[in-house]
Structures are given as C-alpha cells and as structure tokens.
C-alpha positions as CSV (number, residue, x, y, z in Angstrom):
1,M,68.3,114.3,83.6
2,T,71.2,113.6,85.9
3,Y,72.6,110.1,86.6
4,I,74.7,109.0,89.6
5,Y,76.2,105.5,89.8
6,I,77.7,104.2,93.0
7,D,80.1,101.3,93.6
8,E,82.6,100.2,96.2
9,S,85.9,98.3,96.4
10,G,87.1,96.3,99.3
11,D,84.8,95.5,102.3
12,L,83.5,97.1,105.4
13,G,84.7,94.2,107.7
14,F,87.3,94.7,110.4
15,S,88.7,91.2,110.8
16,K,92.3,90.1,110.0
17,Q,91.0,88.8,106.7
18,S,89.4,92.1,105.7
19,S,90.9,94.6,103.2
20,L,93.0,97.4,104.5
21,Y,91.0,100.0,102.6
22,F,87.4,100.5,101.7
23,V,86.8,102.6,98.6
24,I,83.4,104.0,97.6
25,S,83.1,106.0,94.4
26,C,80.4,107.6,92.2
27,I,80.1,109.1,88.8
28,K,77.8,112.0,87.9
29,I,76.5,112.5,84.4
30,D,74.3,115.5,83.5
31,D,73.2,114.7,79.9
32,D,71.6,111.8,78.1
33,K,74.2,111.8,75.3
34,S,77.1,111.2,77.7
35,H,75.1,108.6,79.5
36,I,74.5,106.7,76.3
37,K,78.2,106.8,75.5
38,L,79.0,105.4,79.0
39,S,76.5,102.6,78.7
40,R,78.0,101.4,75.4
41,I,81.6,101.0,76.7
42,P,81.3,97.3,77.9
43,K,79.6,96.1,74.7
44,R,82.1,97.8,72.5
45,I,85.1,96.5,74.4
46,R,83.5,93.0,74.5
47,Q,83.1,93.0,70.7
48,R,86.4,94.6,69.7
49,R,88.8,93.4,72.4
50,L,87.6,89.9,73.5
51,S,88.0,86.7,71.7
52,K,84.7,85.0,70.6
53,K,84.7,82.5,73.4
54,H,85.0,85.4,76.0
55,Q,82.4,87.7,74.4
56,K,79.6,86.0,76.3
57,T,81.2,86.5,79.7
58,P,78.3,87.7,81.9
59,E,80.2,90.7,83.3
60,L,83.6,92.4,82.9
61,K,85.1,93.4,86.2
62,F,88.3,95.3,87.1
63,T,89.7,92.6,89.4
64,N,89.7,89.8,86.8
65,S,90.4,91.8,83.6
66,S,93.8,92.2,81.9
67,K,95.8,95.4,81.8
68,L,94.6,96.0,78.2
69,I,90.9,95.7,79.1
70,R,91.4,98.0,82.1
71,E,93.1,100.6,79.9
72,Q,90.4,100.3,77.3
73,F,87.7,101.0,79.9
74,L,89.5,103.9,81.5
75,N,90.6,105.6,78.4
76,R,87.1,105.6,77.1
77,I,85.7,106.9,80.4
78,N,88.2,109.8,80.3
79,K,86.7,111.0,77.0
80,I,83.2,111.3,78.4
81,D,81.8,114.4,80.0
82,L,81.3,113.1,83.6
83,E,82.6,113.7,87.1
84,I,84.2,111.2,89.4
85,Y,84.1,111.3,93.2
86,S,85.8,108.9,95.5
87,L,86.3,108.3,99.2
88,I,89.2,106.1,100.4
89,I,89.0,104.9,103.9
90,K,91.9,103.3,105.7
91,K,89.8,101.2,108.0
92,E,92.1,101.3,111.0
93,Y,91.1,104.9,111.5
94,T,87.4,104.2,111.7
95,Q,85.7,105.3,114.9
96,E,84.8,102.4,117.2
97,R,81.1,103.4,117.4
98,L,80.8,103.1,113.7
99,K,82.6,99.7,113.5
100,D,79.7,98.2,115.5
101,N,77.0,99.6,113.2
102,L,77.9,98.9,109.6
103,P,74.6,100.1,108.0
104,V,75.0,103.5,109.8
105,L,78.7,103.7,108.6
106,Y,77.7,102.9,105.0
107,N,75.0,105.5,105.0
108,Y,77.3,108.1,106.5
109,L,79.9,107.4,103.8
110,I,77.2,107.8,101.1
111,K,76.3,111.1,102.6
112,I,79.8,112.4,102.4
113,L,80.3,111.0,98.9
114,L,77.2,112.7,97.5
115,E,77.5,116.1,99.2
116,K,79.4,117.8,96.4
117,P,77.6,116.3,93.4
118,L,74.2,117.0,95.0
119,R,75.0,120.6,95.4
120,K,75.4,120.9,91.6
121,I,72.0,119.5,90.7
122,S,69.1,121.7,89.9
123,N,65.8,120.9,91.8
124,K,64.2,121.0,88.3
125,K,66.2,117.9,87.2
126,I,65.2,114.3,87.4
127,L,67.8,112.5,89.3
128,N,68.5,108.7,89.0
129,I,70.8,107.2,91.7
130,C,71.8,103.6,90.8
131,L,73.8,101.1,92.8
132,D,74.5,97.4,92.7
133,K,71.7,95.3,94.1
134,C,73.4,93.9,97.2
135,M,71.2,95.1,100.1
136,S,68.3,93.4,101.8
137,K,64.8,94.9,101.4
138,K,65.0,96.5,104.8
139,Q,68.5,97.9,104.1
140,C,67.2,99.3,100.8
141,E,64.3,101.1,102.5
142,N,66.7,102.6,105.2
143,F,69.1,103.7,102.5
144,E,66.4,105.4,100.4
145,N,64.9,107.1,103.5
146,Y,68.3,108.3,104.5
147,V,69.1,109.7,101.0
148,K,65.8,111.5,100.8
149,T,66.4,113.0,104.2
150,E,69.7,114.3,103.1
151,F,68.0,115.9,100.1
152,L,65.8,117.9,102.4
153,S,68.9,119.6,103.9
154,T,70.3,120.4,100.4
155,F,67.2,121.5,98.5
156,N,64.2,123.7,99.4
157,E,62.3,121.6,96.8
158,I,63.3,118.0,96.2
159,P,64.1,117.0,92.6
160,Q,62.2,114.0,91.2
161,L,64.3,111.2,92.6
162,N,64.6,107.6,91.5
163,I,66.8,105.2,93.5
164,I,67.5,102.0,91.6
165,H,69.0,98.8,92.9
166,E,70.1,96.7,90.0
167,S,72.4,93.8,89.3
168,S,75.6,95.0,87.7
169,Q,75.3,92.1,85.2
170,N,72.2,93.8,83.8
171,N,73.5,97.4,83.9
172,P,76.5,98.3,81.8
173,C,77.0,101.6,83.6
174,L,77.5,99.8,86.9
175,Q,80.2,97.7,85.2
176,V,81.9,100.9,84.2
177,I,81.9,102.3,87.7
178,D,83.4,99.0,88.9
179,F,86.5,99.8,86.8
180,I,86.7,103.3,88.3
181,C,86.4,102.1,91.8
182,G,88.8,99.3,91.1
183,S,91.4,101.8,89.9
184,F,91.3,103.6,93.3
185,G,91.4,100.2,95.1
186,Y,94.5,99.3,93.1
187,K,96.2,102.6,93.9
188,Y,95.8,102.4,97.6
189,N,96.3,98.7,98.1
190,T,99.5,98.8,96.1
191,L,101.0,102.0,97.7
192,R,103.8,99.9,99.2
193,L,105.0,99.2,95.6
194,K,105.3,102.9,95.1
195,E,106.0,103.1,91.4
196,G,103.0,102.3,89.3
197,C,100.3,102.4,91.9
198,E,98.7,105.4,90.3
199,Y,98.8,104.0,86.8
200,Y,95.1,103.4,86.4
201,T,93.8,106.5,88.2
202,D,96.1,108.6,86.1
203,L,94.2,107.4,83.0
204,I,91.0,109.1,84.4
205,K,92.6,112.0,86.3
206,D,90.9,114.6,84.1
207,R,87.5,113.5,85.3
208,I,88.3,113.2,89.1
209,V,86.7,115.9,91.1
210,L,87.1,114.4,94.5
211,E,89.7,111.9,95.9
212,K,89.4,112.1,99.7
213,N,91.9,109.8,101.3
214,D,92.2,111.3,104.8
215,F,88.9,110.0,106.2
216,F,88.7,109.6,110.0
217,R,92.3,110.5,110.4
218,K,93.0,112.8,113.4
C-alpha cells in the first residue's frame, strides 16, 4: 500500500494581506511499517517533550510550536523511509487567468506536485491520498474527479484509489506533513534574513526529492 499526504502553507489569496508565498507539499510512503512510524511521531513527542498540562493540546502545529518541538518532529521524519515533494510559489508570478479561478489553480498545483510520485507507483498498489478536510462537498467532488482524470494519463490501469478528506486533529500523519510544509514556508518567508532560513529544511534534506521554487517565473 502507498500513502500520500498533502498539506499547504500560506494562502492562495492575492490581496495586500496575503502571504508572499504559497507552499504545497506531500509525502509519499510505500510500506506499512514506515507509515506506522510516521503516525506515532505526534504522540511520542507529546508524551516525552510536552508538560502534562500541554499533553492534551488538540493538535501540534509548526507555526505555534517551539524550536525544540519542531526539531523533534523533523529529526524523526528524517529517519523514516519516505519521500518529500514541495512546490513553492511566489504569488506575484501567478498568471492572471489563474488568479481569477482559485479552484482551477489549486488543482493545477496538485497535478504538478503529484506528477513525480505518481510515476513511481505500481498499478497493482492500493493508493491512499489524504489531505486536510477544508473543502466544500462540491470542491471535494471536483478535486477527486480531477485526480482520477490525471491517473488515466499516467496509468493504463488505474490503481485502487482512496481519496480521504480528514481533520488534521484526527490524523497524526497530517500533523506531521504540517511540520514539513511549515519548514518550507519558514525558509522562503525568511529569505530576507539570509542566515538560518534553511535551518528546518536542512533537518529533512535527505528525504527531499523535489523542491521546485521557480514556478510561473518567465
């Protein structure tokens, strides 16, 4: 069984209050043993690194975690047999026609993000794609139809595909991908600081297969 988890950092808005970068990342895991290790990370850090009064925190997230907690997540991730793919979009380069149709833009980015990992999946595998439950019912349907259409162009025979929309509070692996995506967000949103912006991504560099940061640039 193969597992793919998807998350994003920043937003897809284009107002003055919006983030400068939008980051969308995924992890690909090809065996159940590695998947179990990944799913245990939040619980183990919660039990060993958090005080008792913080152990019941509903969800650990990169943005509100200390440097120590971030390091604990990322160091554990780097020891697991998985692959990390990430797209970093400087939004000022986004084509105007896509700015006016955000669902199309999001689906397009998903397509680019998944191209490489999908090529490595056997059509005999069962594939679970999981992402945070933040879409409307109609958006979920459009997303699922889009992904399945993309499979047709990749495989002669489509693998058994399960697309899961779940709350990250209920899924520890989605909490893990949040720390990965947050690391890329930190890197590109603190580039102006120069030194130290790559600190967190360096902790997982052995697992990074794709870090595409020239999206839409001419």
